[in-house]
N, C-alpha and C positions, 0 to 999 in steps of 0.2 A: 671859346674855353668854356669847358662844362663844369657847370656848377657843382660845389660840392652837396653831397647828401644832405647836410642838416640844410642848407639854403634850399634846395628841392622841397625839404618836407616840413620845414618850420621848426623841426625839434630840437630843443635846444641841447639835449644830452648827446646829440651828433654834431655839434659844432665844436670843433678842438680850439677855436679861437675864445671862444666863450669860457669853454673848460678851462682854458689856462690865463683867463682874466683873473685880476684881483676880486671882482665880484663872484667868482665861483670857488673862491678858496676854501668856504665852508665845506662845497661838495668834494674836493680833494681830500680834506681832513677826513670826513665821515666814510668815503672810498677807502682811505688805509685801514680804517677798522672793519668795514664791512668784508670787504675781499678777503683778508686774512682768516676772519670767523667763517667765512663760507668754506676755504679751502681746508682749514684745518679740520672742520666736521667731516667734510669728504673724505679726508684721508684719515681720518680717525686717530688723529693725535690726541691723546689725553692730557700729558703735562710734560716739562721738559726739565733738562739741567742745564744750567746756562754757563758757557765759558765766556772769560772777559780775558783780555790781555792785549799786548801790544803786537800792532801790524809788523812791526820791524823787527820781529826776532825771528830770523830764519835757523832752518835747519843746521846751515854750515856756519853761521855766526859765532862770536864769541860766548854768547848765552845759549848757544844751541841745544843745550841738554834742557831748557825750558819747552821749547818744541817737542823733544823726543818725549819728555815727561806728561806734557798735554795729550799727547797722540795715544799714549798709553795709558792714560787715567781714562780718555774716553772711550777706548777699547774696552776696557775693564767694566766701566759703567755700562756701556751698551751689552755686553756678555750677560750682565747680571740682569738688565733689565728685560732681556730676552727668556732668560731662564724663569720668569715670574708667570704663573696663570694669568693671561688676561686676553680679553677680546679685542683689546684697544692698544695703541702703541704708548707704553708707559716711558717716561725718564728720557724722552729723545734729546740726543746732545744738540744744542743750540747755539749758534756763534753770530757774531756779526756778519758772517758770510764773507770777508775778506782774507788777506793773508797771514801770514804769522801765525801767533796763538789759535786765531779763528781757523785757519786752514787746518793747523795739527788738530785740534778738536773733531772737526769735520772729517778730518781723513780717518782719525782714530776710530771713531764710529762706522765708518767704512770699512774698517780692517775687519771689525768684529760682522760684518754682514748686516748692519742695522741702517735703518734710515737716519736721516740728519739734516737737521734744520739751519737756513741763514737768512738772517735779516737783514740785508744789506742795504746802504745807504747811498744816495745819489750826492757827490761833492763836486764842487768845481774843479778840483783833480781827482779824476774818477778813480773811484775803487772797484774793481773788478770783482765778481764773485770768483771765489776759488772752485777748482773743479770735483770737488768732492761733497758738495751739498747734494742732497737728493733734489731732482728736478722739480718735482711737484710742491716741495717744501722751502722754495727759494722764493723770498719776497722782498721786494725792493721799495725802499720809502723815501719820500721827499723830506719829510717832518722829522726831525730827531725826537720830537716828544711822543710822537705814534708809535715810532720803533721803541723807543723805552716804554710804553705800556704794553708792547707786545712781549718785550723781556720779562716784565715784572707780571704779568698777566697768568702766565702758565707754569713759573719758574716753581719747582719743588725744593730747588737749592741752586746755589752760584758758587762756580770756583772762579777765583781772580788770580790770574797769573799778573808777573811783571808787566807793566804798562806805563805809560803817559798820562795827558791828560783826560784822554777819552777813558782810559781804564778807571782813572780817579773820579771822573764824573759818574759812571755807572756804578762804582763802588758806594760811594756816597748818597747816591740816590738809593739805593737798597737799603744801607743801613738807616737813612731817616725814615724811609717806610717801616723798618723794623721796629727802632727806636720809639717812635709815635704811636707804634701799633696800630697803623692805617691797616695792614694787610690783616684778614681774617684768619691765616693760617701762618705759622711759622716757616720762614724761608731760611734754612741754613747758610751761612756764607764760610766758605773755606778761603782763607789767604794763602795762596800757595807761593812758597819762598820766604821763609820767615825772615831771613837775614835780610832780603831786599825791605819787605815791607816795615821792619823795626827800624830800618834806617831811613825810609822814604817819610812814615809817618810817625811821630812821637807821640804815641796814643796814651802813654803815662803821663806827658805834660798837658795833655788836653783835661786828663782827670785833674792834675794838680792844680791846674788853672781854673776848675770848676767849670770848665766848657762840657765836659759830660759826665756822667756820675762812674763809678768803677763797676755797677751792674752794667753799663752799656757795653762793657769788654766781653761780656758774654754772649754777644750777639755775632761774634766770628770766632773762628778757631783757626790756628796755623798747621800748614801739613808741609814734607819737605819728601815726601816719595809717593809714589803711585797707589802703592797698596795701603800707605797709611791714609791717604785721602779719601779712598775708597770706604775704607772702615768707618772713618770719622762721616761719611755721607749716609751709610746704611743704618747707622746708629741714631742719625738725626732725622733722618726723614720719616714722617709717619704717616703711614701706609692708609689708603681708604678703599672702600670696596666699592663705590660708586664708580661707575666708567663711563659716565656721562662724557660726551667730547664737544668741544675742548673743557678740560674742568678750571675754571677761574678762581684765582686767588679773589676773592669779594674784598670789596673796599668798605672800610668801618667808618662810622660817623657816630658824634653823640647823639643819643635818643633825644626826640623830640619830647618836651616836659607834657 
């Protein structure tokens, strides 16, 4: 039997058994940071508009209007971004790369002839990437926390359609970052489908019980149609002249005394 190249060379980074081991976990984690960093720089992606929402919402299902409206909103955003004078790719539509709302967002960007990103996750019950993600901008992650970092790292805004545990997890993550001032730039959050969100989360009760302040309600806005959501995004996003790629949202911390 022929030895594996790693066994012949003695090079640990060519040994799949080692790279898959518990001991090499830090290497896998940093690889999920460095590989997207390199690829996004090569592809000249500056920043993103992130779409969250349920993988269970189909085009033909009872809530199919959300699929259609996510697709249309992504198309509108992409057409707008392409009209901006820039040497880099601005406001690239980014999703989790799977089905449902994720597929609708990537599909809408493709409808407008734009590039579109998918941050896919490896799950026990496999989530397959949808067919509309730009091949060079399809990333697959093993670790949820690294995937979350890349959602937040480049986002200039987030649009959150109806969803379940995963969508709520992502929503609360970005609201926490905004509430605590952890990100150096403002990331507007649009909750799409006001009746759904006001039923699912009782924001007023959180204020009444003192769990959040009334000022925290300004961290997000509601939208119920694609054109209205686009106007909210256009008025809330602060443009910058620098075209360095990728354009990270810097993490803030308390100044040392």
